[in-house]
C-alpha positions in Angstrom: -14.6 -17.8 4.1 -12.5 -18.4 7.2 -9.7 -15.9 8.1 -6.8 -18.0 9.4 -4.2 -15.3 10.2 -3.9 -11.6 10.5 -1.0 -9.0 10.8 -0.9 -5.3 11.5 1.3 -2.7 9.9 1.8 0.9 11.0 4.1 3.9 11.0 7.2 2.8 13.0 8.0 6.2 14.5 4.8 6.5 16.5 5.4 5.3 20.1 3.5 5.0 23.3 4.1 3.6 26.8 1.5 1.4 28.6 1.1 -0.5 31.8 1.4 -4.3 31.8 -2.3 -4.6 30.9 -1.8 -2.5 27.8 -3.5 0.7 29.1 -1.8 3.8 27.8 0.0 5.8 30.5 0.1 8.9 28.3 -0.8 10.0 24.7 1.3 8.6 22.0 4.0 10.7 20.4 3.4 10.7 16.6 5.9 9.8 13.9 6.4 13.5 13.0 7.0 14.7 16.5 10.4 16.3 16.7 10.3 17.7 20.3 12.7 15.2 21.9 15.8 17.3 21.2 17.6 16.8 24.5 16.9 13.1 24.4 18.4 12.9 20.9 21.6 14.7 22.0 21.9 12.2 24.9 21.4 9.1 22.7 23.9 10.4 20.1 26.6 10.5 22.8 25.5 7.1 24.4 25.3 5.3 21.0 28.4 6.9 19.5 26.5 8.6 16.8 24.0 5.8 15.8 22.7 6.7 12.3 19.0 6.4 13.3 18.6 7.3 17.0 20.8 10.4 17.0 18.1 12.7 15.7 14.8 13.9 17.4 12.7 12.0 14.9 12.8 8.4 16.0 10.9 6.1 18.4 13.6 5.7 21.0 14.0 9.4 21.9 10.2 9.8 22.0 10.0 6.8 24.4 12.7 8.4 26.6 10.7 11.6 26.6 7.5 9.8 27.6 9.2 7.9 30.4 10.8 11.0 31.8 7.6 13.0 31.6 5.5 10.3 33.5 8.2 9.3 36.1 7.1 5.7 35.9 9.2 2.6 36.5 6.7 -0.1 35.4 5.7 0.2 31.7 5.9 -1.3 28.3 7.2 0.5 25.2 4.9 -0.1 22.2 4.5 1.0 18.6 1.0 1.5 17.3 1.1 -1.8 15.3 2.4 -3.6 18.4 -0.4 -2.2 20.6 -3.2 -3.1 18.2 -1.9 -6.7 17.7 -1.3 -7.1 21.4 -4.9 -6.0 22.1 -6.1 -8.9 19.9 -4.0 -11.6 21.6 -4.3 -10.1 25.1 -0.5 -10.0 25.7 1.7 -6.9 25.5 5.2 -8.2 24.9 6.0 -8.4 21.2 7.1 -6.2 18.3 8.6 -6.9 14.9 12.1 -6.2 13.7 11.0 -3.6 11.1 9.0 -1.4 13.5 11.7 -1.9 16.2 14.5 -0.5 13.9 13.7 3.1 14.9 13.6 2.1 18.5 17.3 1.3 18.2 17.1 -2.5 17.6 20.1 -4.0 15.9 18.5 -5.8 13.0 21.9 -7.0 11.6 22.7 -9.0 14.8 19.1 -9.4 15.9 19.6 -8.0 19.4 19.3 -4.9 21.5 22.6 -3.0 21.4 24.8 -3.3 24.5 24.8 0.5 24.9 21.1 0.2 25.8 22.2 -0.8 29.3 23.4 2.8 29.8 19.9 4.3 29.0 17.4 5.2 31.7 15.1 2.5 30.5 13.8 -0.5 32.4 15.1 -3.3 30.2 12.0 -5.4 30.9 10.0 -2.7 29.1 11.6 -3.5 25.7 9.5 -5.7 23.5 10.5 -9.2 22.4 11.3 -8.9 18.7 9.9 -11.3 16.2 10.5 -11.7 12.4 7.6 -10.4 10.3 5.2 -13.3 9.8 6.2 -15.1 12.9 3.3 -16.1 15.2 2.6 -13.7 18.1 -0.4 -15.6 19.5 -4.0 -16.5 18.9 -7.2 -14.5 19.2 -8.0 -13.6 22.8 -10.3 -10.6 22.5 -14.0 -10.9 23.4 -15.1 -8.1 21.0 -13.6 -9.9 18.0 -15.0 -13.3 19.2 -18.4 -11.8 19.4 -18.1 -10.6 15.8 -17.6 -14.2 14.7 -13.8 -14.4 14.3 -12.4 -17.9 15.1 -10.6 -18.5 18.4 -7.9 -20.2 16.3 -7.2 -17.0 14.4 -3.4 -16.5 14.5 -1.9 -13.0 14.8 1.5 -12.8 13.2 4.2 -10.1 13.5 3.6 -7.3 11.1 5.8 -4.6 9.6 5.9 -0.8 8.9 3.4 0.8 6.6 6.0 1.7 4.1 7.3 -1.9 3.9 3.8 -3.2 3.6 3.3 -0.8 0.6 6.6 -2.0 -0.9 5.6 -5.6 -0.6 2.3 -4.9 -2.2 4.0 -3.9 -5.5 5.4 -7.3 -6.0 9.1 -6.1 -5.9 11.2 -8.9 -4.5 14.5 -9.3 -6.4 17.9 -7.6 -6.3 17.8 -4.8 -8.8 14.1 -3.9 -8.0 13.1 -0.8 -6.2 10.0 1.2 -5.2 9.5 5.0 -5.4 6.7 6.5 -3.4 5.5 9.8 -4.9 3.2 11.3 -2.3 3.7 14.6 -0.4 7.4 13.8 -0.4 9.6 11.4 -2.5 10.7 8.2 -0.8 12.9 5.6 -2.5 13.6 2.0 -1.4 15.8 -0.5 -3.2 16.4 -4.2 -2.5 20.1 -4.7 -1.5 22.3 -7.7 -0.8 23.7 -6.0 2.2 22.6 -3.4 4.7 23.4 0.3 4.1 23.4 2.9 6.8 24.4 6.6 6.5 23.7 9.1 9.2 24.6 12.1 7.0 21.9 11.4 4.4 19.4 9.6 6.7 19.8 6.3 4.8 18.9 3.1 6.7 18.1 -0.5 5.9 15.3 -2.8 7.0 15.8 -6.6 6.9 13.6 -8.2 4.3 13.9 -11.9 4.4 17.5 -12.7 3.6 17.9 -9.4 1.9 17.8 -5.7 2.8 15.7 -2.7 1.9 17.7 0.4 1.8 16.1 3.8 1.3 15.9 7.5 2.0 13.4 10.3 1.7 13.6 13.7 -0.1 11.5 16.8 0.6 10.5 17.2 -3.0 7.3 15.6 -4.1 3.5 16.1 -4.5 3.3 19.0 -2.1 5.0 21.5 -4.4 2.9 20.2 -7.4 -0.3 20.9 -5.5 0.9 24.3 -4.3 1.8 25.4 -7.7 -0.9 24.0 -9.9 -3.9 23.1 -7.6 -6.9 21.8 -9.5 -5.2 22.2 -13.0 -3.0 19.1 -12.6 -5.3 16.8 -14.6 -5.6 19.3 -17.5 -1.9 20.0 -17.6 -1.1 16.3 -17.5 -2.8 15.8 -20.9 -0.2 18.0 -22.6 2.9 16.4 -21.1 5.4 15.5 -23.8 7.7 12.6 -22.7 9.6 12.7 -26.0 10.6 16.4 -25.7 12.1 17.1 -22.2 12.5 20.6 -21.0 15.8 19.9 -19.2 15.6 23.0 -16.9 17.2 21.2 -14.0 14.7 22.3 -11.3 15.1 21.2 -7.7 11.4 21.7 -6.7 11.3 21.9 -2.9 8.2 23.3 -1.2 10.4 25.1 1.3 14.0 25.6 2.4 15.9 22.6 3.4 16.7 19.1 2.0 17.8 15.9 3.7 18.3 13.4 0.8 19.9 12.9 -1.7 21.5 16.3 -0.7 21.9 17.0 3.0 21.6 20.8 3.2 19.2 22.4 5.7 19.6 25.7 3.9 19.0 24.4 0.4 16.6 26.7 -1.5 14.1 25.6 -4.2 15.2 25.9 -7.8 12.2 26.8 -10.0 13.8 29.0 -12.6 14.0 29.9 -15.5 10.2 29.8 -15.7 8.6 29.2 -19.1 5.7 31.4 -20.1 3.5 28.4 -20.7 1.9 26.7 -17.7 2.1 23.4 -19.6 5.9 23.7 -20.0 6.4 24.9 -16.4 4.3 21.9 -15.1 6.5 19.5 -17.1 9.7 21.1 -15.9 8.6 20.6 -12.3 7.8 16.9 -12.9 11.2 16.5 -14.6 12.8 18.1 -11.6 11.3 15.7 -9.2 12.3 12.8 -11.5 15.9 14.1 -11.6 15.9 14.2 -7.8 14.6 10.6 -7.9 17.6 9.7 -10.1 20.0 11.4 -7.8 18.5 9.5 -4.8 19.2 6.1 -6.4 22.7 7.3 -7.5 23.4 8.3 -3.8 22.5 4.8 -2.7 25.0 3.5 -5.3 27.6 5.9 -3.9 27.2 4.6 -0.4 27.4 0.9 -1.3 24.1 -0.2 -3.0 23.2 -0.9 -6.6 21.3 1.1 -9.2 17.9 -0.4 -9.9 16.9 -2.0 -13.2 13.2 -1.9 -12.4 11.3 0.7 -10.3 7.7 0.1 -9.1 5.7 3.2 -8.1 3.2 3.8 -5.3 1.5 7.0 -4.2 -0.7 9.4 -6.1 2.0 10.6 -8.5 2.5 7.1 -9.9 -1.0 7.2 -11.6 0.2 9.8 -14.1 1.1 7.7 -17.1 2.8 10.5 -19.1 4.9 11.4 -16.1 6.0 7.8 -15.8 7.2 8.0 -19.4 9.2 11.0 -18.5 10.7 9.2 -15.5 11.6 6.3 -17.7 13.5 8.6 -20.0 15.3 10.3 -17.1 16.1 7.3 -14.9 16.7 4.9 -17.9 15.0 2.0 -16.2 11.9 -0.1 -16.6 8.9 1.4 -14.8 5.9 -1.0 -14.8 2.5 0.6 -15.1 1.0 1.8 -11.9 -1.8 -0.7 -11.2 -4.4 -1.1 -8.4 -7.3 -3.3 -7.6 -9.7 -0.4 -8.3 -8.1 0.2 -11.7 -8.5 -3.4 -12.6 -12.2 -3.5 -11.6 -13.0 -0.3 -13.5 -11.3 -1.6 -16.6 -13.1 -4.9 -16.3 -16.5 -3.1 -15.9 -15.8 -1.0 -19.0 -15.0 -4.1 -21.0 -18.1 -6.0 -19.8 -20.3 -3.0 -20.6 -18.9 -2.8 -24.1 -19.3 -6.6 -24.6 -23.0 -6.6 -23.5 -23.6 -3.5 -25.7 -22.3 -5.4 -28.7 -24.6 -8.2 -27.8 -27.6 -5.8 -27.9 -27.9 -5.7 -24.1 -27.7 -2.2 -22.8 -26.6 -2.8 -19.2 -25.0 0.1 -17.5 -21.7 -0.1 -15.6 -23.4 0.3 -12.2 -25.9 -2.5 -13.1 -23.0 -4.8 -13.9 -21.2 -3.8 -10.8 -24.2 -4.8 -8.7 -24.4 -8.2 -10.5 -20.7 -8.8 -9.8 -21.2 -8.0 -6.1 -24.1 -10.5 -6.0 -21.9 -13.2 -7.6 -19.1 -12.4 -5.3 -21.4 -12.8 -2.3 -22.7 -16.1 -3.4 -19.2 -17.5 -4.1 -18.2 -16.6 -0.6 -21.3 -18.3 0.8 -20.3 -21.4 -1.2 -16.8 -21.3 0.4 -14.9 -20.4 -2.7 -11.5 -19.0 -1.6 -11.0 -16.0 -4.0 -7.6 -15.2 -2.7 -6.2 -18.7 -3.3 -7.7 -18.6 -6.8 -6.0 -15.3 -7.5 -2.7 -16.8 -6.4 -3.2 -19.8 -8.6 -3.5 -22.1 -5.6 -7.0 -23.2 -6.6 -9.0 -24.8 -3.8 -12.8 -25.1 -4.5 -13.7 -25.7 -0.9 -17.4 -26.4 -1.3 -19.9 -29.2 -1.5 -20.2 -30.2 -5.2 -23.8 -31.3 -4.5 -24.6 -27.6 -4.0 -23.4 -26.8 -7.5 -25.5 -29.7 -8.9 -28.6 -28.3 -7.2 -28.2 -25.0 -9.0 -28.6 -26.8 -12.4 -31.3 -29.3 -11.6 -33.3 -30.6 -14.5 -36.4 -28.6 -15.2 -35.3 -25.4 -13.6 -35.7 -22.2 -15.6 -32.9 -19.7 -16.3 -34.5 -17.4 -13.8 -34.2 -20.1 -11.1 -30.6 -20.8 -12.0 -29.6 -17.2 -11.9 -31.5 -16.6 -8.6 -29.4 -19.5 -7.1 -26.4 -17.3 -7.8 -28.0 -14.3 -6.1 -29.1 -12.5 -9.3 -32.6 -11.0 -8.7 -34.7 -11.9 -11.7 -38.2 -10.4 -12.0 -40.3 -11.4 -15.0 -43.3 -9.4 -16.2 -45.8 -12.2 -16.8 -48.7 -10.0 -17.9 -50.4 -11.5 -21.1 -50.4 -9.5 -24.3 -52.5 -9.8 -27.4 -50.8 -10.3 -30.7 -52.6 -9.9 -34.1 -51.6 -12.8 -36.4 -52.4 -13.0 -40.1 -54.4 -15.9 -41.5 -52.1 -18.5 -43.0 -53.3 -20.8 -45.8 -52.9 -24.5 -45.5 -50.6 -24.8 -48.5 -47.7 -26.8 -47.2 -45.5 -25.9 -50.2 -45.8 -22.1 -49.7 -42.7 -20.3 -48.3 -42.9 -17.5 -45.8 -40.2 -14.9 -45.3 -39.8 -14.0 -41.6 -38.7 -10.5 -40.6 -35.1 -10.3 -39.5 -36.1 -9.3 -35.9 -37.9 -12.6 -35.6 -34.9 -14.8 -36.4 -32.9 -16.2 -33.5 
């Protein structure tokens, strides 16, 4: 199977500076580095309070800190996704408009802001911004060529990791949103227009001809793990979506909230505490769900719309009963959390049951091994599994090869072996005692049930 194009996604806040050949001048500053306080104060003044670059937690202030530290005049500013993609094409000049947003790029007007001219930055160091999916270049990397990748492989502009996760859910219409329930709670909703708000840290990415507005709360999976540890699976079995606790918790792991309430001194609310761990666990999940609802209501307040359908990513989305609780609190459709691994496991269970009903006691791991063998053979034949999955069926293989698999006179063992299934037959002769049968042609014999096929 030939890979025709490739893109890279990565956390947009991580930034590094390189020379023109792409060699890093210093270590990268990570997405969670908040040390560039003076640079943030400076950009807030220069940018007249830009909603993204006026804090110490964005790519621009980190880039300014790296430039100042290394006292260099010739450099390129790169995000991690830019740098990896550039290594593949051998040219260090591009970024995409999603990653570049936290570098200060104006994605509404698709240009660098005019106030950038006041920054102590070499303007030639700024990347040329492409739309995600736009071609950056073709493969020009010896290591990848040696691995067998085609020289015609196109590298296209990528996006941020959170937008890649958003797109993977299938959300694409106005009224659809995605909640990520990981260590923290992140909400993103598709909007007809961009929404920016410095106070609550809300910003919008361009997504085709629409916008993706979102914010991040400090509540989430961290507090669940701290409070309940390895009891989460057990406690989840006793959740009751039809009987809410309504204790109105605000389950922060520590002091301070940024969205949907901007209060650095906000304290966790985890009282009153029920005597039962099961009820306490449910009350905490309800509290996170209520913060999720407040988050979407805050987006509405600032100019967006309340979602009709919310997809879920992150570990928390796998809890089916919690999703039922979220449905009741948010009053929206929440499709079942679904992944490739879930699908394969469910399919294996169904196949195992089917074979068992047929009297064939094949275990799940045996069937998994058979599926891997089939998959390998299909790839060798040139079957494009991704196109088949999309409905764009293209059986790109020589039909004569298929005919050879079913040539006249071949045994079932030969046919299955053509598909990669390893068949071994025990051909040792055995002796069978047979009763004497009289030659009376009119006499009827009753065969045992086990001998009837």
